[in-house]
C-alpha positions in Angstrom: 148.2 34.1 206.0 145.1 33.5 203.9 145.2 30.8 201.2 145.8 32.1 197.7 142.8 32.3 195.4 143.2 29.8 192.5 142.4 31.6 189.3 142.4 30.3 185.7 143.1 33.0 183.1 142.5 32.3 179.4 144.0 35.0 177.2 145.5 34.5 173.7 147.3 37.9 173.6 150.6 36.7 175.2 151.8 40.1 176.4 148.5 41.1 178.0 148.0 37.6 179.5 151.5 37.8 181.2 150.8 41.3 182.5 147.5 40.2 184.1 149.1 37.1 185.5 152.0 38.9 187.1 149.8 41.6 188.5 147.4 39.1 190.1 150.3 37.1 191.5 151.6 40.1 193.4 148.1 40.2 195.1 148.3 36.7 196.4 146.5 34.9 193.5 147.7 31.6 192.2 147.2 32.0 188.4 147.2 29.5 185.6 147.5 31.2 182.2 146.3 29.5 179.0 146.6 30.8 175.5 143.4 29.1 174.1 140.1 27.7 175.1 140.9 24.1 174.6 143.9 24.3 177.0 141.9 26.3 179.4 139.2 23.6 179.6 141.9 20.9 180.3 143.3 23.1 183.1 139.9 23.8 184.5 139.2 20.0 184.8 142.6 19.2 186.3 143.1 22.2 188.7 139.5 23.1 189.7 140.1 26.9 190.0 137.9 29.1 192.3 137.3 31.6 189.5 137.7 31.9 185.7 138.7 35.0 183.8 138.1 34.3 180.1 138.9 36.3 177.0 136.0 36.1 174.6 138.0 36.0 171.3 140.4 33.0 171.4 141.7 30.4 168.9 140.5 26.8 169.0 137.7 27.5 171.4 136.4 31.0 172.2 135.4 32.2 175.6 131.7 31.8 175.2 132.0 28.2 173.9 134.4 27.4 176.8 131.9 28.9 179.3 129.1 26.8 177.9 131.2 23.6 178.2 132.1 24.5 181.8 128.5 25.4 182.7 127.4 22.0 181.5 129.2 20.4 184.4 129.6 23.3 186.9 127.0 26.1 187.5 128.8 27.4 190.6 132.3 28.6 189.6 132.3 32.3 188.8 133.2 33.5 185.3 134.4 36.9 184.2 134.6 37.7 180.5 137.2 40.0 179.1 136.4 41.4 175.7 137.0 44.2 173.2 133.4 43.9 172.1 130.9 46.3 173.5 127.7 45.5 171.6 124.6 44.9 173.8 124.0 41.5 172.1 127.5 40.3 173.1 126.9 41.4 176.7 123.5 39.6 176.8 125.0 36.4 175.3 127.8 36.4 177.9 125.3 36.6 180.8 122.8 34.2 179.2 125.3 31.4 178.9 126.3 31.7 182.6 128.8 34.6 182.8 128.8 36.4 186.2 130.6 39.6 185.1 131.9 41.3 182.0 134.9 43.7 181.6 135.6 45.6 178.5 139.2 46.1 177.3 141.1 48.2 178.2 140.4 47.9 181.9 142.3 48.7 185.1 143.8 45.9 187.2 142.3 47.5 190.3 138.8 47.1 188.9 139.4 43.5 187.8 140.8 42.6 191.3 137.8 44.1 193.0 135.4 42.2 190.8 137.3 39.0 191.3 137.2 39.3 195.1 133.4 40.2 195.1 132.6 37.1 193.1 134.8 34.8 195.1 133.4 36.0 198.4 129.8 35.8 197.1 130.4 32.2 196.0 131.9 31.2 199.4 128.8 32.5 201.1 126.5 30.7 198.7 128.4 27.4 199.2 128.2 27.8 203.0 124.4 28.1 202.8 123.8 25.2 200.4 123.1 22.5 203.0 119.4 22.2 202.5 116.7 20.5 204.5 113.9 18.6 202.8 111.6 16.5 205.1 113.8 14.2 207.1 116.7 14.5 204.7 119.7 16.9 204.6 121.1 17.7 201.2 124.7 18.9 201.0 124.7 20.5 197.5 128.5 21.3 197.3 129.4 17.7 198.3 126.5 16.3 196.3 125.3 14.1 199.2 121.9 13.3 200.5 121.4 12.0 204.0 118.3 10.5 205.7 118.3 11.2 209.5 121.5 9.6 211.0 122.1 7.1 208.2 125.2 7.2 206.0 125.0 9.9 203.3 124.2 8.8 199.7 126.5 10.2 197.0 124.6 11.7 194.1 125.7 12.2 190.5 126.4 15.7 189.3 123.1 15.8 187.4 121.1 14.3 190.2 122.5 16.9 192.7 121.8 19.8 190.4 118.3 18.6 189.6 117.5 18.1 193.2 118.9 21.5 194.1 116.6 23.2 191.7 113.6 21.2 192.8 114.2 22.1 196.5 114.9 25.8 195.7 111.5 25.8 193.9 109.7 23.7 196.5 105.9 23.7 196.2 106.2 25.4 192.8 106.3 23.9 189.4 109.8 23.6 188.0 109.6 24.5 184.3 110.6 21.4 182.3 112.0 23.3 179.3 114.0 25.7 181.4 115.7 23.0 183.5 116.4 20.8 180.5 118.2 23.7 178.8 120.1 24.5 181.9 121.3 21.0 182.8 121.2 19.2 179.5 121.8 22.1 177.1 118.7 21.2 175.1 115.0 20.4 175.6 114.7 17.7 172.9 112.9 14.4 173.3 115.9 12.4 174.2 117.0 14.9 176.9 113.5 14.9 178.3 113.5 11.1 178.6 116.8 11.3 180.3 115.5 13.8 182.8 112.5 11.5 183.5 115.0 8.7 184.4 116.8 11.1 186.8 113.5 12.1 188.4 112.7 8.4 189.0 116.1 7.9 190.6 115.5 10.9 192.9 112.1 9.5 193.9 113.7 6.3 195.0 116.4 8.0 197.0 113.7 10.2 198.8 111.2 7.3 199.4 112.1 6.9 203.1 110.1 10.0 203.9 106.5 9.4 202.9 105.7 13.1 202.9 108.1 13.9 200.1 106.7 13.8 196.6 108.0 14.8 193.2 104.8 15.4 191.2 104.7 15.3 187.5 102.6 18.4 186.3 101.7 17.3 182.8 102.7 19.7 180.1 104.6 22.0 182.5 107.2 20.2 184.6 107.8 18.8 188.1 106.9 20.0 191.6 108.6 18.8 194.8 106.4 18.9 198.0 107.1 17.8 201.6 
């Protein structure tokens, strides 16, 4: 029997939240239900769900703010927003802060379940393909480990791993400084830029065993990784 999919549901409307929870549990989901964004963030950190279903309008911390907080530390877990709003601006905001899908209330449970399965399956495929090669190094992005030839793997920090992932995915191209700062630091101000420079220096040291690998500073634009 396949393992149950761990799902975090944040919905402040108690009756609706319970209906969704019970419906999903009959389909082999393991569901944690939270009534507000603050509680949902705590449960996300402690339980590491495979997918999040977030109501947009919630007390204490709304769904968009919750998603921003989660995306600051995790850009992989899929997020579906549930909302009564239908304005284009709200849809755009949901996707711009890292949402993967958007379902307008009222919705059918069948549609929600199909969307959940699609996102979970897509994420599993992406994770399986995220062991990347750069020169004589192997980079396991999900595990945040960098290995040189047959030596022991080095453990990277969350930000080191995400920065290296974006550099490798854009290999031989300039990685836009402002774009990556906003994605990983949430701002492109002076202090965040200096922080990123420190992380670039750390990555250069970790990659220095292969003389062909370089992280080049393209002044005024960003960084370029070459091998």
